[in-house]
VMD Tcl script that builds the backbone (N, CA, C; Angstrom):
set m [mol new atoms 231]
animate dup $m
set s [atomselect $m all]
$s set {name element resname resid chain x y z} {
  {N N MET 1 A 82.783 92.214 93.436}
  {CA C MET 1 A 83.117 93.439 94.132}
  {C C MET 1 A 82.324 94.599 93.526}
  {N N LYS 2 A 81.788 95.461 94.363}
  {CA C LYS 2 A 81.021 96.615 93.916}
  {C C LYS 2 A 81.956 97.628 93.252}
  {N N THR 3 A 81.532 98.134 92.100}
  {CA C THR 3 A 82.318 99.138 91.396}
  {C C THR 3 A 82.119 100.495 92.052}
  {N N LEU 4 A 83.200 101.127 92.419}
  {CA C LEU 4 A 83.143 102.461 93.014}
  {C C LEU 4 A 83.136 103.512 91.933}
  {N N GLU 5 A 82.361 104.549 92.162}
  {CA C GLU 5 A 82.379 105.692 91.258}
  {C C GLU 5 A 83.556 106.584 91.646}
  {N N LEU 6 A 84.404 106.870 90.686}
  {CA C LEU 6 A 85.562 107.735 90.917}
  {C C LEU 6 A 85.467 108.946 90.004}
  {N N THR 7 A 85.876 110.090 90.551}
  {CA C THR 7 A 85.980 111.269 89.703}
  {C C THR 7 A 87.245 111.122 88.851}
  {N N GLU 8 A 87.337 111.924 87.820}
  {CA C GLU 8 A 88.533 111.887 86.980}
  {C C GLU 8 A 89.773 112.263 87.796}
  {N N GLN 9 A 89.638 113.215 88.721}
  {CA C GLN 9 A 90.772 113.611 89.565}
  {C C GLN 9 A 91.198 112.458 90.473}
  {N N GLU 10 A 90.257 111.732 91.045}
  {CA C GLU 10 A 90.602 110.591 91.902}
  {C C GLU 10 A 91.304 109.517 91.084}
  {N N ARG 11 A 90.767 109.233 89.913}
  {CA C ARG 11 A 91.391 108.236 89.035}
  {C C ARG 11 A 92.807 108.675 88.641}
  {N N ASP 12 A 92.993 109.963 88.362}
  {CA C ASP 12 A 94.314 110.485 88.016}
  {C C ASP 12 A 95.309 110.296 89.158}
  {N N ILE 13 A 94.873 110.539 90.390}
  {CA C ILE 13 A 95.762 110.360 91.542}
  {C C ILE 13 A 96.186 108.902 91.670}
  {N N LEU 14 A 95.250 107.981 91.561}
  {CA C LEU 14 A 95.582 106.559 91.662}
  {C C LEU 14 A 96.527 106.138 90.540}
  {N N ARG 15 A 96.241 106.562 89.332}
  {CA C ARG 15 A 97.089 106.201 88.197}
  {C C ARG 15 A 98.490 106.804 88.341}
  {N N HIS 16 A 98.570 108.055 88.793}
  {CA C HIS 16 A 99.870 108.690 89.004}
  {C C HIS 16 A 100.663 107.954 90.090}
  {N N ALA 17 A 100.000 107.615 91.172}
  {CA C ALA 17 A 100.677 106.910 92.275}
  {C C ALA 17 A 101.286 105.595 91.797}
  {N N LEU 18 A 100.623 104.945 90.863}
  {CA C LEU 18 A 101.108 103.668 90.338}
  {C C LEU 18 A 102.055 103.830 89.155}
  {N N GLY 19 A 102.234 105.064 88.701}
  {CA C GLY 19 A 103.101 105.313 87.556}
  {C C GLY 19 A 102.407 105.061 86.238}
  {N N MET 20 A 101.107 104.849 86.278}
  {CA C MET 20 A 100.362 104.522 85.064}
  {C C MET 20 A 99.984 105.756 84.256}
  {N N ASP 21 A 100.382 106.916 84.719}
  {CA C ASP 21 A 100.185 108.121 83.914}
  {C C ASP 21 A 101.275 108.235 82.854}
  {N N ARG 22 A 102.358 107.456 83.011}
  {CA C ARG 22 A 103.481 107.484 82.065}
  {C C ARG 22 A 103.718 106.133 81.394}
  {N N CYS 23 A 103.143 105.110 81.962}
  {CA C CYS 23 A 103.418 103.756 81.512}
  {C C CYS 23 A 102.123 102.943 81.590}
  {N N ARG 24 A 102.000 101.933 80.787}
  {CA C ARG 24 A 100.780 101.116 80.805}
  {C C ARG 24 A 100.747 100.135 81.970}
  {N N VAL 25 A 101.898 99.879 82.556}
  {CA C VAL 25 A 102.013 98.921 83.653}
  {C C VAL 25 A 102.447 99.656 84.917}
  {N N ALA 26 A 101.838 99.306 86.042}
  {CA C ALA 26 A 102.213 99.923 87.321}
  {C C ALA 26 A 103.652 99.548 87.666}
  {N N TYR 27 A 104.442 100.551 88.022}
  {CA C TYR 27 A 105.837 100.271 88.377}
  {C C TYR 27 A 106.246 100.928 89.692}
  {N N ARG 28 A 105.322 101.619 90.363}
  {CA C ARG 28 A 105.616 102.213 91.663}
  {C C ARG 28 A 104.315 102.230 92.457}
  {N N ASN 29 A 104.396 102.687 93.688}
  {CA C ASN 29 A 103.191 102.800 94.504}
  {C C ASN 29 A 103.415 103.849 95.585}
  {N N ASN 30 A 103.310 105.112 95.213}
  {CA C ASN 30 A 103.400 106.182 96.205}
  {C C ASN 30 A 102.835 107.472 95.638}
  {N N TYR 31 A 102.325 108.285 96.536}
  {CA C TYR 31 A 101.799 109.596 96.186}
  {C C TYR 31 A 102.015 110.484 97.394}
  {N N SER 32 A 102.484 111.691 97.178}
  {CA C SER 32 A 102.726 112.639 98.266}
  {C C SER 32 A 101.919 113.896 98.037}
  {N N ALA 33 A 101.378 114.439 99.127}
  {CA C ALA 33 A 100.596 115.676 99.033}
  {C C ALA 33 A 100.804 116.499 100.295}
  {N N THR 34 A 100.793 117.801 100.133}
  {CA C THR 34 A 100.874 118.676 101.297}
  {C C THR 34 A 99.483 118.792 101.912}
  {N N PRO 35 A 99.385 118.829 103.235}
  {CA C PRO 35 A 98.075 118.866 103.893}
  {C C PRO 35 A 97.193 120.056 103.507}
  {N N LYS 36 A 97.759 121.112 102.985}
  {CA C LYS 36 A 96.962 122.282 102.619}
  {C C LYS 36 A 96.536 122.279 101.154}
  {N N SER 37 A 96.859 121.231 100.416}
  {CA C SER 37 A 96.531 121.194 98.992}
  {C C SER 37 A 95.182 120.529 98.740}
  {N N GLU 38 A 94.603 120.822 97.591}
  {CA C GLU 38 A 93.344 120.163 97.219}
  {C C GLU 38 A 93.576 118.684 96.960}
  {N N HIS 39 A 94.778 118.319 96.528}
  {CA C HIS 39 A 95.081 116.908 96.300}
  {C C HIS 39 A 95.051 116.121 97.604}
  {N N TYR 40 A 95.452 116.751 98.688}
  {CA C TYR 40 A 95.403 116.078 99.991}
  {C C TYR 40 A 93.957 115.702 100.318}
  {N N LEU 41 A 93.030 116.623 100.100}
  {CA C LEU 41 A 91.620 116.336 100.374}
  {C C LEU 41 A 91.111 115.204 99.493}
  {N N LEU 42 A 91.521 115.179 98.241}
  {CA C LEU 42 A 91.145 114.081 97.351}
  {C C LEU 42 A 91.734 112.757 97.849}
  {N N CYS 43 A 92.986 112.803 98.281}
  {CA C CYS 43 A 93.634 111.593 98.805}
  {C C CYS 43 A 92.915 111.080 100.049}
  {N N MET 44 A 92.539 111.980 100.930}
  {CA C MET 44 A 91.837 111.550 102.138}
  {C C MET 44 A 90.466 110.953 101.793}
  {N N GLY 45 A 89.836 111.463 100.744}
  {CA C GLY 45 A 88.598 110.853 100.260}
  {C C GLY 45 A 88.842 109.452 99.740}
  {N N LEU 46 A 89.978 109.246 99.058}
  {CA C LEU 46 A 90.339 107.911 98.577}
  {C C LEU 46 A 90.687 106.980 99.735}
  {N N VAL 47 A 91.260 107.533 100.798}
  {CA C VAL 47 A 91.516 106.739 102.012}
  {C C VAL 47 A 90.177 106.264 102.581}
  {N N ALA 48 A 89.202 107.160 102.659}
  {CA C ALA 48 A 87.883 106.812 103.188}
  {C C ALA 48 A 87.198 105.735 102.348}
  {N N LYS 49 A 87.495 105.711 101.049}
  {CA C LYS 49 A 86.918 104.707 100.157}
  {C C LYS 49 A 87.706 103.397 100.191}
  {N N GLY 50 A 88.847 103.389 100.903}
  {CA C GLY 50 A 89.669 102.184 100.979}
  {C C GLY 50 A 90.576 101.984 99.781}
  {N N LEU 51 A 90.809 103.033 98.994}
  {CA C LEU 51 A 91.618 102.913 97.794}
  {C C LEU 51 A 93.047 103.399 97.972}
  {N N LEU 52 A 93.281 104.221 98.976}
  {CA C LEU 52 A 94.618 104.674 99.362}
  {C C LEU 52 A 94.769 104.464 100.855}
  {N N GLU 53 A 96.006 104.372 101.303}
  {CA C GLU 53 A 96.283 104.389 102.743}
  {C C GLU 53 A 97.443 105.320 103.013}
  {N N ARG 54 A 97.369 105.997 104.164}
  {CA C ARG 54 A 98.488 106.859 104.570}
  {C C ARG 54 A 99.618 105.975 105.059}
  {N N THR 55 A 100.830 106.345 104.699}
  {CA C THR 55 A 101.975 105.574 105.182}
  {C C THR 55 A 102.519 106.229 106.442}
  {N N ALA 56 A 103.376 105.529 107.132}
  {CA C ALA 56 A 103.941 106.034 108.384}
  {C C ALA 56 A 104.914 107.180 108.139}
  {N N GLY 57 A 105.475 107.276 106.941}
  {CA C GLY 57 A 106.479 108.298 106.664}
  {C C GLY 57 A 105.877 109.622 106.247}
  {N N TYR 58 A 105.324 110.353 107.189}
  {CA C TYR 58 A 104.782 111.660 106.844}
  {C C TYR 58 A 105.288 112.713 107.814}
  {N N THR 59 A 105.247 113.960 107.374}
  {CA C THR 59 A 105.685 115.089 108.191}
  {C C THR 59 A 104.560 116.118 108.221}
  {N N GLU 60 A 104.784 117.217 108.883}
  {CA C GLU 60 A 103.778 118.283 108.909}
  {C C GLU 60 A 103.576 118.904 107.533}
  {N N THR 61 A 104.584 118.826 106.678}
  {CA C THR 61 A 104.493 119.471 105.376}
  {C C THR 61 A 104.246 118.509 104.216}
  {N N MET 62 A 104.331 117.211 104.444}
  {CA C MET 62 A 104.133 116.249 103.364}
  {C C MET 62 A 103.572 114.945 103.928}
  {N N VAL 63 A 102.517 114.457 103.291}
  {CA C VAL 63 A 101.903 113.191 103.689}
  {C C VAL 63 A 102.056 112.231 102.516}
  {N N HIS 64 A 102.432 111.000 102.820}
  {CA C HIS 64 A 102.666 109.993 101.794}
  {C C HIS 64 A 101.555 108.950 101.839}
  {N N PHE 65 A 101.155 108.508 100.662}
  {CA C PHE 65 A 100.077 107.548 100.515}
  {C C PHE 65 A 100.532 106.396 99.629}
  {N N MET 66 A 99.875 105.240 99.806}
  {CA C MET 66 A 100.079 104.079 98.943}
  {C C MET 66 A 98.720 103.596 98.472}
  {N N VAL 67 A 98.668 103.088 97.251}
  {CA C VAL 67 A 97.441 102.539 96.695}
  {C C VAL 67 A 97.209 101.155 97.290}
  {N N THR 68 A 95.992 100.901 97.718}
  {CA C THR 68 A 95.634 99.583 98.243}
  {C C THR 68 A 95.347 98.629 97.083}
  {N N ASP 69 A 95.160 97.367 97.399}
  {CA C ASP 69 A 94.793 96.394 96.357}
  {C C ASP 69 A 93.477 96.807 95.693}
  {N N ALA 70 A 92.528 97.312 96.493}
  {CA C ALA 70 A 91.246 97.753 95.933}
  {C C ALA 70 A 91.446 98.954 95.000}
  {N N GLY 71 A 92.361 99.850 95.353}
  {CA C GLY 71 A 92.663 100.996 94.496}
  {C C GLY 71 A 93.298 100.576 93.194}
  {N N ARG 72 A 94.188 99.609 93.285}
  {CA C ARG 72 A 94.845 99.073 92.084}
  {C C ARG 72 A 93.792 98.443 91.162}
  {N N GLU 73 A 92.893 97.683 91.743}
  {CA C GLU 73 A 91.823 97.035 90.972}
  {C C GLU 73 A 90.914 98.081 90.320}
  {N N ALA 74 A 90.676 99.180 91.027}
  {CA C ALA 74 A 89.786 100.225 90.505}
  {C C ALA 74 A 90.326 100.867 89.224}
  {N N VAL 75 A 91.638 100.954 89.084}
  {CA C VAL 75 A 92.201 101.594 87.903}
  {C C VAL 75 A 92.723 100.601 86.869}
  {N N GLN 76 A 93.007 99.395 87.304}
  {CA C GLN 76 A 93.519 98.404 86.349}
  {C C GLN 76 A 92.407 97.512 85.811}
  {N N GLY 77 A 91.315 97.436 86.575}
  {CA C GLY 77 A 90.154 96.659 86.150}
  {C C GLY 77 A 90.437 95.234 86.028}
}
mol reanalyze $m
mol bondsrecalc $m
mol representation Tube
mol addrep $m
């Protein structure tokens, strides 16, 4: 598999979504961002790379994302 180049912010989002910012092992899989935030734009970039996917449970004020298997591999190696 080709290694994707990730910015530190993108890597932080993936690790946070998996709970790996607090723990060495992934124990969750979700990330929420408001559409007007810079994190939302980063998340949509990760969606384009195939590392995150938008979930069905979103509203006008909050969008929810899940890490894909490729995203998990990108941060867990």
